[in-house]
C-alpha positions in Angstrom: 3.2 -49.8 -65.5 -0.2 -50.9 -67.0 -3.2 -51.6 -64.9 -4.3 -55.2 -64.4 -7.9 -55.8 -63.7 -8.5 -58.1 -60.7 -8.0 -61.8 -61.5 -11.0 -64.0 -61.3 -11.9 -66.4 -58.5 -14.7 -69.0 -58.1 -18.0 -67.4 -57.5 -17.3 -64.3 -59.6 -19.9 -63.0 -62.0 -18.9 -62.7 -65.7 -21.0 -61.6 -68.7 -21.2 -62.0 -72.5 -21.6 -59.3 -75.0 -21.8 -59.2 -78.8 -20.2 -56.1 -80.3 -20.1 -57.3 -83.9 -21.8 -60.2 -85.6 -24.9 -61.8 -84.1 -25.0 -65.1 -82.2 -27.6 -67.6 -80.9 -28.2 -69.1 -77.5 -27.4 -72.5 -78.9 -24.0 -71.3 -80.1 -23.2 -69.8 -76.7 -24.4 -72.7 -74.5 -21.1 -74.7 -74.6 -19.2 -71.6 -73.4 -21.7 -71.0 -70.7 -21.2 -74.6 -69.5 -17.4 -74.2 -69.5 -17.5 -70.9 -67.5 -19.9 -72.5 -65.0 -17.5 -75.4 -64.6 -14.8 -72.9 -63.6 -17.1 -71.8 -60.7 -18.2 -68.6 -62.4 -21.7 -67.1 -62.6 -22.7 -66.3 -66.1 -24.9 -63.2 -66.9 -26.5 -62.9 -70.3 -27.9 -59.4 -71.1 -31.3 -59.1 -72.7 -29.7 -57.6 -75.8 -27.2 -60.4 -76.4 -29.3 -62.3 -79.0 -30.7 -59.3 -80.9 -30.3 -59.4 -84.7 -30.1 -56.8 -87.5 -28.7 -58.2 -90.7 -25.2 -59.4 -89.8 -25.1 -57.5 -86.5 -26.1 -58.5 -83.0 -28.7 -55.7 -83.1 -28.3 -52.1 -84.3 -25.4 -49.9 -83.1 -27.5 -48.4 -80.3 -28.4 -51.9 -79.0 -24.8 -53.1 -79.0 -23.6 -50.0 -77.4 -26.2 -50.2 -74.6 -25.3 -53.9 -74.0 -21.6 -53.3 -73.6 -22.0 -50.0 -71.7 -24.2 -51.7 -69.1 -21.6 -54.4 -68.6 -18.7 -51.9 -68.4 -20.6 -50.0 -65.7 -21.8 -53.0 -63.6 -19.3 -53.3 -60.7 -20.5 -56.8 -59.9 -19.3 -58.1 -63.3 -15.6 -59.1 -63.2 -15.0 -60.0 -66.9 -16.8 -59.4 -70.2 -16.5 -62.0 -72.9 -17.1 -60.9 -76.5 -19.2 -63.6 -78.0 -17.6 -63.5 -81.5 -15.9 -61.2 -84.0 -17.0 -60.4 -87.5 -17.4 -56.6 -88.0 -19.0 -53.9 -85.9 -17.0 -53.0 -82.8 -15.6 -49.8 -84.5 -19.2 -48.6 -85.1 -19.8 -48.3 -81.3 -16.4 -47.5 -79.8 -16.8 -43.7 -79.8 -20.2 -44.0 -78.1 -18.9 -45.8 -75.1 -18.1 -44.1 -71.7 -15.2 -45.8 -70.0 -15.2 -43.7 -66.8 -16.6 -46.3 -64.5 -14.6 -49.0 -66.2 -11.4 -47.0 -65.7 -12.1 -46.6 -61.9 -12.9 -50.3 -61.5 -11.4 -52.2 -64.5 -12.5 -55.7 -65.5 -11.2 -58.2 -68.1 -12.3 -57.7 -71.7 -11.8 -60.9 -73.7 -11.8 -61.6 -77.4 -9.9 -61.4 -80.6 -10.3 -60.5 -84.3 -12.8 -57.5 -84.5 -12.3 -57.1 -80.7 -8.9 -55.7 -81.6 -10.8 -52.3 -81.7 -11.4 -52.7 -77.9 -7.9 -53.9 -77.2 -6.2 -51.0 -79.0 -8.5 -48.4 -77.6 -8.3 -49.6 -74.0 -4.6 -50.4 -74.0 -3.6 -47.0 -75.5 -6.1 -44.6 -73.9 -6.7 -46.2 -70.5 -3.5 -48.3 -70.0 -5.6 -51.2 -68.9 -4.7 -54.8 -69.7 -7.1 -57.0 -71.9 -7.1 -60.6 -73.0 -6.7 -61.6 -76.7 -8.1 -65.1 -76.5 -10.6 -67.6 -77.8 -14.3 -66.6 -77.7 -17.5 -68.3 -76.9 -18.3 -68.9 -80.6 -15.1 -71.0 -80.7 -16.0 -73.2 -77.7 -18.6 -75.4 -79.5 -17.9 -79.1 -79.7 -16.8 -79.0 -83.3 -14.2 -76.2 -82.9 -13.1 -76.1 -79.2 -9.4 -76.4 -78.5 -8.6 -77.5 -74.9 -5.2 -75.8 -74.8 -6.6 -72.5 -76.0 -9.4 -72.6 -73.4 -7.0 -73.7 -70.7 -4.6 -70.8 -71.4 -7.6 -68.4 -71.1 -8.5 -69.9 -67.8 -4.9 -69.6 -66.5 -4.5 -65.9 -67.4 -8.0 -65.0 -66.1 -7.3 -66.6 -62.7 -3.9 -65.1 -62.3 -1.5 -67.9 -63.1 1.9 -67.3 -64.6 2.2 -68.8 -68.1 5.0 -69.3 -70.5 4.6 -70.5 -74.1 7.4 -72.3 -76.0 7.1 -72.8 -79.7 9.2 -74.3 -82.5 11.7 -72.1 -84.3 10.9 -70.6 -87.7 13.3 -69.8 -90.5 12.3 -66.1 -90.5 12.9 -65.6 -86.8 15.6 -63.2 -85.5 17.3 -64.1 -82.3 17.1 -61.9 -79.2 15.6 -61.3 -75.8 13.4 -58.4 -74.7 11.0 -57.5 -71.9 8.3 -55.0 -73.0 4.6 -54.3 -73.2 2.7 -56.5 -75.6 0.2 -54.8 -78.0 -1.6 -55.7 -81.2 -4.1 -58.1 -82.6 -5.7 -58.3 -86.0 -3.6 -56.7 -88.7 -6.6 -55.5 -90.8 -8.3 -54.0 -87.8 -5.1 -52.2 -86.7 -4.7 -50.9 -90.2 -8.3 -49.6 -90.2 -7.7 -47.7 -86.9 -4.6 -45.8 -88.0 -5.0 -42.1 -87.4 -8.0 -42.5 -85.1 -8.4 -42.1 -81.3 -7.9 -45.9 -81.2 -4.6 -45.9 -83.2 -2.0 -48.3 -81.8 1.1 -47.0 -80.0 4.0 -49.4 -80.9 7.0 -47.4 -79.7 9.1 -49.6 -77.4 6.4 -52.3 -77.5 6.3 -55.9 -78.6 3.8 -56.0 -81.5 1.6 -59.1 -82.1 -0.1 -59.5 -85.5 -2.5 -62.1 -87.0 -5.0 -62.1 -89.9 -7.5 -64.0 -91.9 -9.0 -64.2 -95.4 -7.0 -61.4 -96.9 -5.5 -61.0 -100.4 -1.7 -61.2 -100.4 -1.3 -57.9 -102.0 -3.4 -56.3 -99.3 -1.1 -57.8 -96.6 1.7 -56.0 -98.4 -0.3 -52.8 -98.5 -1.0 -52.9 -94.8 2.6 -53.7 -93.9 3.7 -50.8 -96.1 1.2 -48.5 -94.3 2.5 -49.6 -90.8 6.1 -49.0 -91.9 5.3 -45.6 -93.4 3.4 -44.6 -90.3 6.5 -45.5 -88.2 4.8 -48.4 -86.4 7.6 -50.9 -87.2 10.8 -48.9 -86.8 10.8 -48.4 -83.0 9.5 -51.8 -81.8 11.1 -53.8 -79.0 10.1 -57.0 -80.8 7.4 -58.6 -82.9 5.4 -61.8 -82.8 3.6 -63.0 -85.9 0.6 -65.3 -85.3 -1.7 -67.1 -87.8 -2.0 -65.8 -91.3 -4.9 -68.0 -92.2 -6.8 -68.7 -95.4 -5.0 -66.1 -97.5 -6.2 -65.4 -101.0 -4.3 -64.6 -104.2 -5.1 -63.1 -107.6 -5.2 -64.8 -111.0 -1.7 -63.4 -111.5 0.1 -64.6 -108.3 1.6 -62.1 -105.9 4.6 -64.4 -105.7 5.1 -64.5 -101.9 3.3 -66.1 -99.0 1.9 -63.8 -96.2 4.8 -64.7 -94.0 7.3 -63.9 -96.8 5.6 -60.5 -97.4 5.7 -59.6 -93.7 9.3 -60.8 -93.3 10.3 -58.6 -96.3 9.2 -55.5 -94.2 10.9 -56.7 -91.0 14.2 -58.2 -92.1 16.2 -55.0 -91.8 15.2 -54.3 -88.2 17.4 -55.5 -85.3 14.8 -56.4 -82.7 13.7 -60.0 -81.9 11.3 -61.5 -84.5 9.1 -64.5 -83.8 7.0 -66.1 -86.5 4.5 -68.9 -86.2 3.0 -68.2 -82.8 -0.3 -70.2 -82.4 -2.7 -67.3 -81.9 -5.3 -65.9 -84.2 -7.9 -67.5 -86.6 -6.6 -71.0 -86.1 -8.0 -73.8 -84.0 -5.2 -73.3 -81.5 -5.5 -69.7 -80.3 -3.4 -69.3 -77.1 -4.4 -66.5 -74.8 -2.3 -63.3 -74.7 -2.4 -60.6 -72.1 -2.3 -57.3 -74.1 -1.0 -54.2 -72.4 1.1 -56.2 -70.0 4.8 -56.6 -69.8 6.0 -59.9 -71.3 9.3 -61.6 -71.9 10.0 -62.5 -75.5 13.0 -64.8 -76.0 13.9 -66.0 -79.6 16.6 -68.7 -79.7 17.8 -70.9 -82.5 15.8 -73.9 -81.4 12.6 -72.3 -80.0 10.8 -69.1 -79.1 9.4 -68.3 -75.7 6.7 -65.8 -74.6 6.2 -65.5 -70.9 3.5 -63.7 -68.8 3.7 -63.0 -65.1 
C-alpha cells in the first residue's frame, strides 16, 4: 500500500513553490484567494518571485525554496505555481528524509511530473496531479477542476464518469495510478526518477509536440517494457499538436492507439486531465478503480 499524506482541514497551512518557470504575485493572487476561501493559511516563501531568464530564480534558489517547504512540518501541502521546464534540474539536490517521515501533498502537473514520478517510485507516497495556481486566474479558471482538487485534498471520495471513446477497450481493474506528462516521463527514462509501470494504471497527457515525436516517445515506452505489463491505461489531453509540412498521417490519439491496440488491459481515451481548461485532479500513487464500459468510462478514488 502507498502512503497517503494527511488530508487537509480548515486552518491548515499550505505553501506555494515555483520549481520551473517564473511567476508574479499578480498571477498568484486569485489562487491565494481561493485557498483562503477554503479556510487555509497561505505561506509565500521569499524566493517564490525570483527570476532568472525563464526560471523562477536559479537552480540553487528553486532548490532552497522547495527544500524549506518539504522540511517544514507546519506546512501540510505544497502547490507548485506553474510548470514550464526546470524541475528536473533540482530533483537530485533535494533531501526527502523529513518529507518521508512526515509526508505532505505535492500538487501540480506538466513539468511537475518529475516530482510525481520521483516521489511515487522512490518514496511510495501519493501526490496530486491537478490544476495549478497559474490556472486559477479569472481568464482560465475551471470550477470543476478546482473543485476536484479541493475534494481530493480534503479527503472526499471522488468518481469521474466520462463519455466513451472509439479507441477504448472494455474492462475493469483496481490498481495503483501513475504517470503524468508523456514528454517528461520519456525524459526521465533510465534515471533515478524513471517510472515503474508494472501492474499499474498509466495516465498520459501532453502538449505542443510534433506528431512524429509522440510516435517516437510511445516507441520508447514500448521498447523499455513500460506498456506490456500495465493493468490499464488512461489517455488525457493531447493538446495543440504540431505536424510537419509532409503530414505524419495520424492524430496523436491514433498514434497512441496503434501502440496499445494489441494489449488486453482496459484502455480509456479522452479523460479530461492535462493541458486543457478542464483538468480534473488525479491522486497519483494511490489505488484507483478503472472501469471501461461501452457507454462510459469511470475512474474512482477512495
